[in-house]
C-alpha positions as CSV (number, residue, x, y, z in Angstrom):
1,X,-5.7,136.3,21.2
2,X,-4.3,132.9,20.4
3,X,-6.5,132.9,17.2
4,X,-5.0,136.2,16.0
5,X,-1.4,135.2,16.9
6,X,-1.8,131.9,15.1
7,X,-3.2,133.6,12.0
8,X,-0.3,136.1,11.9
9,X,2.3,133.5,12.5
10,X,0.8,131.1,10.0
11,X,0.7,133.8,7.3
12,X,4.3,134.6,7.9
13,X,5.5,131.0,7.7
14,X,3.3,130.1,4.7
15,X,3.2,133.2,2.7
16,X,6.3,132.5,0.7
17,X,5.2,129.0,-0.1
18,X,1.5,129.5,-0.8
19,X,1.3,133.0,-2.4
20,X,3.3,132.1,-5.5
21,X,1.1,129.2,-6.4
22,X,-2.6,129.6,-6.9
23,X,-3.2,132.1,-4.1
24,X,-6.0,132.4,-1.5
25,X,-8.5,134.2,-3.8
26,X,-12.2,133.5,-3.0
27,X,-14.2,131.7,-5.6
28,X,-17.5,133.4,-4.7
29,X,-18.5,137.0,-5.0
30,X,-16.7,138.5,-2.0
31,X,-14.5,137.4,0.9
32,X,-16.2,139.1,3.9
33,X,-13.4,138.2,6.4
34,X,-15.8,137.2,9.2
35,X,-13.0,135.1,10.6
36,X,-13.3,136.0,14.3
37,X,-17.1,136.0,14.5
38,X,-17.9,137.9,17.7
39,X,-14.3,137.9,19.0
40,X,-12.5,140.4,16.8
41,X,-12.6,141.7,13.2
42,X,-10.3,140.2,10.7
43,X,-6.9,141.7,11.5
44,X,-5.7,142.5,8.0
45,X,-8.6,144.2,6.2
46,X,-6.2,145.7,3.7
47,X,-5.2,142.2,2.6
48,X,-8.9,141.2,2.2
49,X,-9.5,144.3,0.1
50,X,-6.6,143.4,-2.1
51,X,-8.0,139.9,-2.5
52,X,-11.4,141.2,-3.3
53,X,-10.0,143.5,-6.0
54,X,-8.2,140.6,-7.7
55,X,-11.4,138.5,-7.6
56,X,-13.5,141.3,-8.9
57,X,-11.5,141.8,-12.1
58,X,-11.1,138.1,-13.0
59,X,-12.6,136.8,-16.2
60,X,-14.6,133.5,-16.1
61,X,-11.8,131.8,-17.9
62,X,-9.2,133.0,-15.4
63,X,-11.4,132.1,-12.5
64,X,-11.9,128.6,-13.9
65,X,-8.1,128.0,-14.5
66,X,-7.3,129.1,-10.9
67,X,-10.2,127.0,-9.5
68,X,-9.0,123.8,-11.2
69,X,-5.5,124.3,-9.9
70,X,-6.8,124.9,-6.4
71,X,-8.9,121.8,-6.5
72,X,-5.8,119.8,-7.3
73,X,-4.1,121.4,-4.3
74,X,-7.0,120.5,-2.0
75,X,-6.9,116.9,-3.2
76,X,-3.3,116.7,-2.1
77,X,-4.5,117.1,1.5
78,X,-5.8,113.5,1.4
79,X,-2.3,112.1,0.8
80,X,0.3,114.1,2.6
81,X,2.7,111.3,2.8
82,X,2.5,110.6,-0.9
83,X,3.0,114.3,-1.7
84,X,5.5,115.3,1.0
85,X,8.4,115.6,-1.4
86,X,6.8,118.7,-2.9
87,X,8.3,120.6,0.1
88,X,11.5,118.6,0.1
89,X,13.7,121.6,-0.8
90,X,12.7,123.5,2.3
91,X,12.2,120.5,4.5
92,X,15.8,119.4,4.0
93,X,16.9,122.7,5.6
94,X,14.3,122.4,8.4
95,X,15.3,118.8,9.1
96,X,18.9,119.8,9.4
97,X,18.1,122.5,11.8
98,X,15.9,120.2,13.9
99,X,18.4,117.4,14.1
100,X,17.6,114.9,16.7
101,X,15.8,117.3,19.0
102,X,12.5,116.0,20.4
103,X,11.3,119.5,21.3
104,X,9.5,120.0,18.0
105,X,7.3,116.9,17.4
106,X,4.9,118.7,15.2
107,X,7.6,119.9,12.8
108,X,7.5,117.1,10.2
109,X,7.7,117.0,6.4
110,X,4.0,116.1,6.2
111,X,3.0,118.9,8.5
112,X,4.9,121.5,6.6
113,X,3.0,120.5,3.5
114,X,-0.2,120.4,5.5
115,X,0.4,123.9,6.7
116,X,0.9,125.3,3.2
117,X,-2.1,123.6,1.8
118,X,-4.3,124.6,4.8
119,X,-3.7,128.3,4.7
120,X,-3.4,128.9,1.0
121,X,-6.4,126.9,-0.3
122,X,-8.8,125.7,2.3
123,X,-11.5,128.2,3.0
124,X,-14.8,129.5,1.6
125,X,-15.9,133.0,0.6
126,X,-17.1,133.9,4.1
127,X,-13.8,133.0,5.6
128,X,-15.3,130.2,7.7
129,X,-12.7,127.7,6.5
130,X,-9.9,130.1,7.3
131,X,-11.4,130.5,10.7
132,X,-11.2,126.7,11.1
133,X,-7.6,126.7,9.9
134,X,-6.4,129.4,12.4
135,X,-8.3,128.0,15.3
136,X,-7.1,124.5,14.7
137,X,-4.9,123.3,17.7
138,X,-2.8,121.3,15.3
139,X,-2.0,124.3,13.1
140,X,-1.2,126.4,16.1
141,X,1.2,123.8,17.4
142,X,2.9,123.4,14.0
143,X,3.4,127.2,13.5
144,X,4.5,127.8,17.1
145,X,7.1,125.0,17.0
146,X,8.3,126.0,13.5
147,X,8.9,129.6,14.6
148,X,10.6,128.5,17.8
149,X,12.9,126.2,15.7
150,X,13.7,129.2,13.6
151,X,15.2,131.0,16.6
152,X,12.2,132.9,18.1
153,X,11.6,131.4,21.6
154,X,8.2,133.1,21.9
155,X,6.8,131.2,19.0
156,X,3.6,132.7,17.6
157,X,3.9,135.5,20.1
158,X,7.1,136.8,18.5
159,X,5.3,137.6,15.2
160,X,3.0,140.6,14.7
161,X,0.5,141.6,12.0
162,X,2.9,144.3,10.9
163,X,5.5,141.7,10.1
164,X,3.0,140.1,7.7
165,X,1.9,143.4,6.2
166,X,5.5,144.4,5.6
167,X,6.4,141.3,3.7
168,X,3.3,141.5,1.5
169,X,4.1,145.1,0.8
170,X,7.7,144.4,-0.2
171,X,6.8,141.4,-2.4
172,X,4.3,143.7,-4.2
173,X,6.8,146.5,-4.5
174,X,9.4,144.1,-5.9
175,X,7.0,142.9,-8.6
176,X,5.9,146.4,-9.5
177,X,9.5,147.7,-9.7
178,X,10.6,144.8,-11.9
179,X,7.7,144.7,-14.4
180,X,6.2,148.2,-14.5
181,X,7.8,149.2,-17.9
182,X,6.9,145.9,-19.7
183,X,3.9,145.6,-21.9
184,X,1.2,143.2,-21.1
185,X,2.1,140.9,-24.0
186,X,5.7,140.8,-22.8
187,X,4.5,139.9,-19.3
188,X,2.4,137.1,-20.7
189,X,5.2,135.7,-22.8
190,X,7.5,135.9,-19.8
191,X,4.9,133.9,-17.7
192,X,5.0,131.3,-20.5
193,X,8.7,130.6,-20.1
194,X,9.1,128.3,-17.0
195,X,12.9,128.7,-16.7
196,X,12.6,132.4,-16.8
197,X,9.8,132.5,-14.3
198,X,11.6,130.3,-11.8
199,X,14.8,132.3,-12.2
200,X,13.0,135.6,-11.3
201,X,11.0,134.0,-8.6
202,X,14.2,132.8,-7.0
203,X,15.8,136.2,-7.4
204,X,12.8,138.0,-5.8
205,X,12.5,135.5,-3.0
206,X,16.3,135.7,-2.2
207,X,15.8,139.5,-2.0
208,X,13.2,138.9,0.7
209,X,15.4,136.3,2.5
210,X,18.2,138.8,2.5
211,X,16.1,141.7,3.8
212,X,17.4,142.6,7.3
213,X,14.2,144.5,8.1
214,X,11.9,141.5,7.9
215,X,11.3,139.2,10.8
216,X,10.4,136.4,8.4
217,X,13.8,136.8,6.7
218,X,15.5,136.2,10.1
219,X,13.4,133.1,10.5
220,X,14.2,131.7,7.1
221,X,17.9,132.5,7.5
222,X,18.0,130.8,10.9
223,X,16.4,127.7,9.3
224,X,18.9,127.9,6.5
225,X,16.3,128.3,3.8
226,X,17.3,130.3,0.7
227,X,15.5,131.9,-2.2
228,X,16.5,128.9,-4.3
229,X,14.9,126.5,-1.8
230,X,11.7,128.4,-2.0
231,X,11.8,128.7,-5.8
232,X,12.5,124.9,-6.1
233,X,9.5,124.2,-4.0
234,X,7.3,126.3,-6.3
235,X,9.0,124.5,-9.3
236,X,7.8,121.2,-7.9
237,X,4.3,122.3,-7.1
238,X,3.3,123.9,-10.4
239,X,3.6,120.9,-12.7
240,X,1.4,118.9,-10.2
241,X,-1.4,121.5,-10.0
242,X,-1.1,123.5,-13.2
243,X,0.5,121.3,-15.8
244,X,-0.7,123.4,-18.7
245,X,0.2,126.6,-16.9
246,X,-3.2,128.1,-17.3
247,X,-3.4,129.3,-13.7
248,X,0.0,130.9,-14.0
249,X,-1.0,132.8,-17.1
250,X,-4.3,133.8,-15.5
251,X,-2.4,135.2,-12.5
252,X,0.0,137.1,-14.6
253,X,-2.9,138.8,-16.4
254,X,-4.9,139.5,-13.3
255,X,-2.0,141.0,-11.3
256,X,-0.9,143.0,-14.3
257,X,-4.3,144.6,-14.5
258,X,-4.8,145.1,-10.8
259,X,-1.4,146.6,-10.1
260,X,-1.0,148.6,-13.3
261,X,1.7,146.5,-14.8
262,X,2.1,145.9,-18.5
263,X,1.7,149.6,-19.2
264,X,5.1,150.1,-20.9
265,X,5.5,151.5,-24.3
266,X,5.0,149.4,-27.4
267,X,8.5,150.0,-28.8
268,X,10.0,147.1,-26.9
269,X,7.3,144.7,-28.0
270,X,8.1,144.5,-31.6
271,X,9.9,141.7,-33.3
272,X,10.0,138.1,-32.4
273,X,12.9,137.9,-30.0
274,X,10.8,137.7,-26.9
275,X,11.9,139.0,-23.5
276,X,15.6,138.4,-22.7
277,X,16.2,136.3,-19.6
278,X,17.8,138.5,-17.0
279,X,21.0,137.3,-15.3
280,X,20.7,136.6,-11.6
281,X,20.8,139.9,-9.7
282,X,20.4,142.0,-12.8
283,X,17.3,143.8,-14.0
284,X,15.7,142.7,-17.3
285,X,16.9,144.8,-20.3
286,X,13.2,145.8,-20.7
287,X,13.2,147.2,-17.2
288,X,15.7,150.0,-16.4
289,X,17.5,149.5,-13.1
290,X,15.9,151.6,-10.3
291,X,18.6,154.0,-9.0
292,X,19.1,154.2,-5.2
293,X,16.5,156.5,-3.7
294,X,17.7,159.9,-2.3
295,X,14.6,160.1,-0.1
296,X,15.7,160.7,3.5
297,X,12.4,161.2,5.3
298,X,11.3,164.6,3.9
299,X,9.5,165.6,0.7
300,X,10.4,169.1,-0.3
301,X,11.6,171.2,-3.2
302,X,10.3,170.0,-6.6
303,X,8.3,167.2,-5.0
304,X,5.8,169.9,-3.9
305,X,3.9,172.5,-5.7
306,X,3.0,175.1,-3.1
307,X,0.4,177.9,-3.5
308,X,-2.0,180.1,-1.5
309,X,-5.6,179.4,-2.3
310,X,-9.0,180.4,-0.9
311,X,-11.3,177.8,0.6
312,X,-14.3,178.3,2.8
313,X,-13.6,182.0,3.1
314,X,-10.0,181.6,4.3
315,X,-6.7,181.7,2.5
316,X,-4.7,178.5,3.1
317,X,-1.3,177.1,2.2
318,X,-1.6,174.2,-0.2
319,X,1.1,171.7,-1.3
320,X,0.3,169.4,-4.1
321,X,2.6,166.3,-3.8
322,X,4.1,164.9,-7.0
323,X,2.9,161.3,-7.6
324,X,6.2,160.0,-8.8
325,X,8.1,161.4,-5.8
326,X,5.5,160.1,-3.4
327,X,5.8,156.6,-5.0
328,X,9.6,156.8,-4.7
329,X,9.3,157.7,-1.0
330,X,7.0,154.7,-0.3
331,X,9.4,152.4,-2.2
332,X,12.3,153.7,-0.2
333,X,10.5,153.0,3.0
334,X,9.5,149.5,1.8
335,X,13.1,148.7,0.8
336,X,14.6,150.0,4.0
337,X,16.6,152.7,2.2
338,X,14.7,155.5,3.9
339,X,15.8,154.4,7.4
340,X,12.3,154.9,8.8
341,X,8.7,154.7,7.9
342,X,7.7,158.4,7.8
343,X,7.2,160.8,4.9
344,X,7.3,164.3,6.3
345,X,6.0,167.4,4.5
346,X,7.0,170.4,6.6
347,X,5.3,173.7,5.9
348,X,6.6,175.5,8.9
349,X,7.2,178.7,7.1
350,X,3.6,178.8,5.9
351,X,0.5,180.2,7.7
352,X,-2.5,178.2,8.8
353,X,-4.5,176.5,7.5
354,X,-2.1,174.0,6.0
355,X,-3.2,171.5,3.3
356,X,-1.6,168.8,1.2
357,X,-3.0,167.1,-1.8
358,X,-1.9,163.5,-2.5
359,X,-2.7,161.2,-5.5
360,X,-4.7,158.1,-4.4
361,X,-2.8,155.3,-6.2
362,X,0.5,155.6,-4.3
363,X,-1.4,155.7,-1.0
364,X,-3.5,152.7,-1.8
365,X,-0.4,150.8,-3.0
366,X,1.3,151.5,0.3
367,X,-1.7,150.6,2.4
368,X,-0.2,147.3,3.6
369,X,2.9,148.9,4.9
370,X,3.7,150.8,8.0
371,X,4.4,154.0,6.1
372,X,3.1,157.3,7.6
373,X,2.6,160.7,5.9
374,X,3.2,163.5,8.3
375,X,2.0,167.1,7.6
376,X,3.8,169.4,9.9
377,X,4.0,173.2,10.5
378,X,4.5,175.7,13.3
379,X,4.4,173.3,16.2
380,X,1.5,171.2,14.9
381,X,1.6,167.9,13.0
382,X,-0.7,165.2,11.6
383,X,0.7,161.7,11.1
384,X,-1.6,159.8,8.7
385,X,-0.9,156.0,8.3
386,X,-1.1,154.8,4.7
387,X,-3.0,151.8,6.1
388,X,-6.2,153.8,6.4
389,X,-6.3,154.2,2.6
390,X,-6.8,150.6,1.6
391,X,-10.3,151.2,0.4
392,X,-9.6,154.0,-2.0
393,X,-11.0,152.7,-5.3
394,X,-10.3,155.1,-8.1
395,X,-7.0,155.9,-9.8
396,X,-8.2,159.5,-10.3
397,X,-9.0,160.2,-6.7
398,X,-7.1,162.7,-4.6
399,X,-6.7,162.8,-0.9
400,X,-6.6,166.1,0.9
401,X,-5.2,166.4,4.4
402,X,-5.8,169.6,6.3
403,X,-4.7,171.2,9.6
404,X,-6.7,174.3,10.4
405,X,-6.6,176.7,13.3
406,X,-10.2,177.2,14.5
407,X,-11.3,180.8,14.3
408,X,-14.4,182.9,14.7
409,X,-17.7,181.5,16.0
410,X,-16.3,177.9,16.1
411,X,-13.4,179.0,18.2
412,X,-15.8,180.8,20.6
413,X,-17.9,177.7,20.9
414,X,-14.9,175.6,21.9
415,X,-13.8,178.2,24.5
416,X,-17.3,178.3,25.9
417,X,-17.3,174.5,26.2
418,X,-14.0,174.7,28.2
419,X,-15.6,177.3,30.5
420,X,-18.6,175.1,31.1
421,X,-16.4,172.2,32.0
422,X,-14.7,174.4,34.6
423,X,-11.3,173.8,33.0
424,X,-8.3,175.9,32.0
425,X,-7.4,176.2,28.3
426,X,-3.8,175.3,27.7
427,X,-3.7,175.5,23.9
428,X,-4.5,179.1,22.8
429,X,-6.0,178.0,19.5
430,X,-7.9,174.8,18.9
431,X,-7.1,172.9,15.7
432,X,-9.2,171.0,13.3
433,X,-7.7,167.9,11.6
434,X,-9.4,166.5,8.6
435,X,-9.1,164.3,5.6
436,X,-11.3,164.3,2.5
437,X,-11.4,162.5,-0.9
438,X,-11.9,164.4,-4.1
439,X,-13.1,162.9,-7.3
440,X,-12.5,164.0,-10.9
441,X,-16.0,165.3,-11.1
442,X,-15.3,167.7,-8.3
443,X,-17.3,166.0,-5.6
444,X,-15.8,165.9,-2.1
445,X,-16.5,163.5,0.7
446,X,-15.1,163.4,4.2
447,X,-12.8,160.5,4.8
448,X,-13.8,159.1,8.2
449,X,-13.4,155.3,8.0
450,X,-10.1,154.7,9.8
451,X,-11.1,151.0,10.6
452,X,-10.2,151.6,14.2
453,X,-6.7,152.8,13.5
454,X,-5.5,155.4,15.9
455,X,-4.0,158.4,14.1
456,X,-1.4,160.7,15.8
457,X,-1.6,164.4,16.0
458,X,0.8,166.7,17.9
459,X,0.5,170.2,19.2
460,X,2.9,172.3,21.1
461,X,2.1,174.1,24.4
462,X,3.9,177.0,26.0
463,X,5.6,176.1,29.3
464,X,5.3,172.9,31.4
465,X,2.1,171.1,32.4
466,X,1.0,168.6,35.1
467,X,0.1,165.6,32.9
468,X,-2.1,164.0,35.7
469,X,-4.4,167.0,35.5
470,X,-4.2,167.8,31.8
471,X,-5.5,166.2,28.7
472,X,-6.3,166.7,25.0
473,X,-10.0,166.8,24.3
474,X,-12.1,166.6,21.2
475,X,-15.0,169.0,20.7
476,X,-18.4,167.7,19.5
477,X,-20.2,170.4,17.6
478,X,-23.5,168.6,17.9
479,X,-23.6,168.3,21.7
480,X,-21.3,171.2,22.4
481,X,-19.3,168.9,24.8
482,X,-15.7,168.2,25.3
483,X,-14.5,164.5,25.3
484,X,-11.3,162.9,26.5
485,X,-8.8,162.2,23.7
486,X,-5.9,159.8,24.4
487,X,-2.9,162.0,24.9
488,X,0.6,162.0,26.4
489,X,2.9,164.9,27.2
490,X,6.6,165.3,26.4
491,X,8.7,168.2,27.7
492,X,10.7,169.7,24.8
493,X,12.3,172.4,27.0
494,X,11.4,174.6,30.0
495,X,9.4,176.7,27.6
496,X,7.6,174.1,25.5
497,X,5.6,170.8,25.9
498,X,4.5,168.6,23.1
499,X,1.2,166.9,23.3
500,X,0.8,163.6,21.4
501,X,-2.9,163.0,20.6
502,X,-4.1,159.6,19.3
503,X,-7.6,159.1,18.1
504,X,-9.5,157.0,15.5
505,X,-11.5,159.9,14.2
506,X,-11.1,163.5,13.1
507,X,-12.6,166.6,14.7
508,X,-11.5,169.7,16.5
509,X,-8.9,169.2,19.3
510,X,-7.6,171.4,22.1
511,X,-5.8,170.9,25.4
512,X,-7.1,171.6,28.9
513,X,-6.3,171.2,32.6
514,X,-8.5,170.9,35.6
515,X,-8.4,170.0,39.3
516,X,-11.3,167.6,39.9
517,X,-12.0,166.0,43.2
518,X,-14.9,164.8,45.4
519,X,-15.7,165.1,49.1
520,X,-16.1,161.4,49.6
521,X,-12.7,160.2,48.3
522,X,-10.5,161.9,50.9
523,X,-8.3,159.1,52.3
524,X,-9.7,156.5,49.9
525,X,-7.3,154.0,48.4
526,X,-8.3,155.0,44.8
527,X,-8.3,158.8,45.4
528,X,-5.4,159.5,43.0
529,X,-6.8,157.5,40.2
530,X,-10.3,158.9,40.5
531,X,-8.9,162.5,40.5
532,X,-6.7,161.8,37.5
533,X,-9.6,160.3,35.4
534,X,-12.0,163.0,36.6
535,X,-9.6,165.7,35.5
536,X,-9.3,164.1,32.1
537,X,-13.1,164.0,31.7
538,X,-13.3,160.2,31.8
539,X,-15.2,159.6,35.1
540,X,-17.9,161.7,36.6
541,X,-19.3,161.9,40.1
542,X,-22.8,160.6,41.1
543,X,-23.4,164.3,41.7
544,X,-21.3,167.5,41.7
545,X,-19.6,166.7,45.0
546,X,-19.7,162.9,45.4
547,X,-18.1,160.1,43.6
548,X,-19.6,157.2,45.6
549,X,-16.4,155.1,45.1
550,X,-17.7,151.9,46.8
551,X,-21.0,151.7,44.9
552,X,-21.3,148.8,42.4
553,X,-21.0,149.8,38.7
554,X,-23.5,148.7,36.2
555,X,-22.8,147.1,32.8
556,X,-24.1,150.3,31.0
557,X,-22.0,152.5,33.2
558,X,-18.7,150.6,32.6
559,X,-19.5,150.4,28.9
560,X,-19.8,154.2,28.7
561,X,-16.5,154.6,30.7
562,X,-14.7,152.2,28.4
563,X,-16.0,153.9,25.2
564,X,-15.0,157.3,26.7
565,X,-11.5,156.0,27.7
566,X,-10.7,154.8,24.2
567,X,-11.8,158.1,22.6
568,X,-14.5,156.4,20.6
569,X,-17.4,158.5,19.3
570,X,-20.9,157.4,20.4
571,X,-23.0,156.0,17.6
572,X,-26.6,156.1,16.6
573,X,-28.4,153.2,18.2
574,X,-29.7,150.4,16.0
575,X,-32.1,148.7,18.4
576,X,-30.0,145.6,18.6
577,X,-30.9,144.7,22.2
578,X,-34.5,144.3,23.5
579,X,-33.8,146.1,26.8
580,X,-32.0,149.1,25.4
581,X,-33.9,151.9,23.6
582,X,-32.8,154.9,21.6
583,X,-33.9,157.2,24.4
584,X,-31.7,155.6,27.0
585,X,-28.7,157.7,28.1
586,X,-26.3,154.8,27.4
587,X,-27.7,153.8,23.9
588,X,-24.9,155.6,22.0
589,X,-22.2,154.1,24.1
590,X,-23.7,150.6,23.8
591,X,-23.8,150.9,20.0
592,X,-20.2,152.2,19.8
593,X,-19.0,149.4,22.1
594,X,-20.7,146.7,20.1
595,X,-19.3,148.1,16.8
596,X,-15.8,148.1,18.4
597,X,-16.1,144.5,19.6
598,X,-16.0,145.5,23.3
599,X,-19.3,144.0,24.4
600,X,-21.8,141.3,23.4
601,X,-25.4,140.7,24.6
602,X,-26.9,137.7,26.1
603,X,-28.4,134.8,24.1
604,X,-31.9,136.0,24.8
605,X,-31.2,139.3,22.9
606,X,-30.8,141.4,26.1
607,X,-27.9,143.5,27.2
608,X,-29.0,143.9,30.9
609,X,-27.6,147.4,31.2
610,X,-28.6,147.9,34.9
611,X,-27.0,144.7,36.2
612,X,-23.9,145.2,38.2
613,X,-20.8,144.3,36.2
614,X,-18.8,141.3,37.5
615,X,-15.1,141.3,37.8
616,X,-14.7,138.5,35.2
617,X,-16.9,140.5,32.8
618,X,-14.8,143.5,33.4
619,X,-11.7,141.5,32.6
620,X,-13.1,140.4,29.2
621,X,-14.0,143.9,28.3
622,X,-10.6,145.2,29.3
623,X,-8.9,142.6,27.1
624,X,-11.1,143.5,24.1
625,X,-10.4,147.2,24.6
626,X,-6.7,146.6,24.5
627,X,-7.1,144.6,21.4
628,X,-9.2,147.3,19.7
629,X,-6.6,149.9,20.6
630,X,-3.9,147.9,18.8
631,X,-2.0,146.5,21.8
632,X,-2.7,142.9,22.7
633,X,-2.3,141.7,26.2
634,X,0.5,139.2,27.0
635,X,0.1,135.6,26.0
636,X,-1.7,133.5,28.6
637,X,1.1,130.9,28.7
638,X,3.3,133.3,30.7
639,X,0.5,134.2,33.0
640,X,0.0,130.7,34.3
641,X,2.1,131.5,37.5
642,X,-0.3,134.1,38.7
643,X,-3.3,132.2,37.6
644,X,-2.2,129.0,39.3
645,X,-1.9,130.9,42.6
646,X,-5.6,131.7,42.6
647,X,-7.5,129.4,44.9
648,X,-10.8,130.3,43.3
649,X,-9.7,130.0,39.6
650,X,-12.2,127.1,39.1
651,X,-15.0,129.6,39.6
652,X,-14.0,131.7,36.6
653,X,-16.3,131.1,33.7
654,X,-14.7,129.4,30.8
655,X,-15.3,132.3,28.4
656,X,-13.4,134.6,30.8
657,X,-10.4,132.4,31.6
658,X,-8.1,133.7,28.9
659,X,-9.0,137.4,29.6
660,X,-8.5,137.0,33.3
661,X,-5.1,135.4,32.8
662,X,-4.0,138.1,30.4
663,X,-5.2,140.9,32.6
664,X,-3.4,139.4,35.6
665,X,-0.2,139.1,33.6
666,X,-0.4,142.8,32.4
667,X,-1.1,143.9,36.0
668,X,-4.4,145.4,34.9
669,X,-6.3,143.3,37.5
670,X,-5.3,141.9,40.9
671,X,-7.0,139.6,43.3
672,X,-9.3,141.3,45.8
673,X,-7.5,139.5,48.6
674,X,-4.6,137.1,48.9
675,X,-4.9,134.2,46.4
676,X,-8.5,135.0,45.4
677,X,-9.9,136.7,42.3
678,X,-13.6,136.7,43.2
679,X,-14.7,136.5,39.5
680,X,-18.5,136.9,40.3
681,X,-18.0,139.8,42.7
682,X,-19.5,143.1,41.7
683,X,-17.0,145.7,40.6
684,X,-17.1,149.1,42.3
685,X,-16.7,152.5,40.9
686,X,-13.4,152.9,42.6
687,X,-12.1,149.6,41.2
688,X,-13.2,150.7,37.7
689,X,-11.3,153.9,38.0
690,X,-8.1,152.1,39.0
691,X,-8.4,149.5,36.3
692,X,-9.1,152.1,33.6
693,X,-6.1,154.1,34.8
694,X,-3.9,151.0,34.5
695,X,-5.3,150.2,31.0
696,X,-4.8,153.7,29.7
697,X,-1.2,153.7,31.0
698,X,-0.6,150.3,29.4
699,X,-1.9,151.5,26.1
700,X,0.1,154.7,26.4
701,X,-3.1,156.7,26.1
702,X,-2.0,158.7,29.2
703,X,1.3,159.2,31.0
C-alpha cells in the first residue's frame, strides 16, 4: 500500500517537472510494468499503454536523440549540489513556504532535483528501476513531506491514482486542443522556436495550476508555484540536456503522430512567415479558439443517429454517436465545464434491446480520465468507464454497447436456475449487458478485458426489498449456476427500488431473494452474518442443514469464498501449483485468485489447499481483496494505536504486519480476546463469514 501511495504521490509532484523534458519512455522494446512483482499490478496500465504507443512509433533517430538527452539527465544525479539551481524557480517558492520549520527535513533543493531525476529517467524497460524508485524510503519521505508542506496533512495518503490520471488527461487535452489544426511542418517549426515553446508551456502549465478540479493544482497554489515557475524550470533544464534541441524536435514529431496532431489543412502552411507567436492567454491564429461547450451531461438530438435494426433475430434500437460530439463531451468533462464525469445517452422511449455505437478514438483518448459513458433506458442503465478502453488500437474500430432483455430459451434457463437455488425472482426479466469491438472488415470480438475495473449496471425493481436477503446474481450459461454479484439497493419510492450492480465482467444479470439458515447456528454469535451471506449465495453449508460455524476453514475454502465475494469468474487452471490439479473442486478459484493478486503459493511450488488458514494469512488476503476492488485500506500510520495495544504483535509474521494493521484500522478484523490477535490461530467458518460481511460492506458491495 505504501508502494502504491508513494508512486501516485511521486507522479503527482514530479509530473509537471519531468514530463515536459525527455519523458519516461522505455528504451527497449516494451515497458511491461511489473513494478509490484507479486504485490499488485501496476496501478496505471493506461499510462503504460500510452508510453508503449509512443515508443513503438519512434524512429531510430528520434530514439537516439531522446536517449542522449536522458543520459545527460541521469549523469546529473551524481552531482545534485552542482546542478541544484536547475530547480531554483520552484525551489524559491518551496523554500519560502517552508520558512524556518524543522518539520520537513527532507524537503531540500537537492532532494527536489533528485525526485525529478529519479522518477522521470531512472528505470529500465521492465520497470525494475521504477520499482526501486517508488519503494525507496528516501523518495517516500521526500514526497510525503512535500505534499504535507503543500497543505495536505495526510501526505502521500491524500493523493489518489485518479488525481494523477486526471492531470495526465487534461495536459493531453490541452495539447490536442491547441495544436489539432496545425500541420506537422508548422508544429516542427514551432518546436524550433525556444521563446515560443516556453511561452506556450507557461500558458498550458498555468492553466493546470489554475484548475480548481485538480488536487495537484491546490498543492502548487499552496506552495506558491506558478506556471511561469514551472516553465522557467524547463527553460533551465533543456539547454543542459538538449542543447541542439534534437530531443525536443523528436518529441514534437512523435506526439504529433501518436495523438493525431499536425493534421490541419495545407492552406496555412504556405509562405515563409512561420507560425505567429500567440499572446499569453490567446490561441494561435492557426488554431481557432474552442467555444465553450454546451454539453451538460446528456448526448441527444443531432449527436445521435437512431434507427431500428435487426440483429440475432431481434429488432433493436441502435444509436450511432457522432465522433465530434463525443469528443466535445469528453473535453468538457476534462476541463470541468460539464460539471460531472458522466456522458448519458438516454433511450428511455425505445424498446429493448438498446444499443449504442461509439467511435474508438475518442474513447481511447479519454481512457486516462474518470469519464463514464452511461447507456440508459426504461429503468435499466450501463455505466461504462472510458478507462477500460485504453487498449483499443485502431482508429477505425467501433465499440458497441448493448443492454438486452433476455427472452426465449435463455430466459427459461435463468428462471430454472433461480428455482434450483430455491430463491424468489425479484426482477421479472433478466438483462444481458455486453460490449464488443467491430473492425472495418466486419469482424466482431467481445470486449471482456476490463483490467479488474468494476463496471456499474442498474436495474429497477417494483416495490421494496429486504437488502439483507436479496442480491443481484450473474448467470453462468456453462454451468447453469447463479453467482453472487456485488450489489446495493436504493429505495426510489414506495413502488420502486434501484439495484446498483458492480462487476468486472459482462454476462446475464437478475435479482433474487431467499431466506437461508442452518440448524446449527441458532443462538450463534455469527448467525446474522452467516444467514446474510448464505442468502446472497456467498457461503454454503457443509450440508443442506448444517453450517458447522466453529470448524476451521482451509486455504482453498477461503480462497473460493473470497473469489465469490468479489464477483470474480473462476478461470481455467494453469497447473501453477504442484499440489493443485485441474480436477480439484477449487482449481478454478485458485487460478482466479492468483490472477487477481489475492494469493501466492509457497516457495516450494505448493499452495497447500487443505491446510487451515491462519488469521494473519486471512488478513493479508483481505487487504489484497480490498486493493483489487479499488478501495485501499487505511494507512498503517493511523493504525498504530490498535496495533500497539496487542500484546502478541511480535508474533505476527513480518510479511503480514502491514495487512494486520490495516485490517484492524478498517475494523475488518478484531482481536480474539482482549489485547491479543492470535495471528497463527486457525480461522473458523463463522469468523470468515463475519469478516467477509465486513469487507463487502466496506467495499460497498452490499448494504
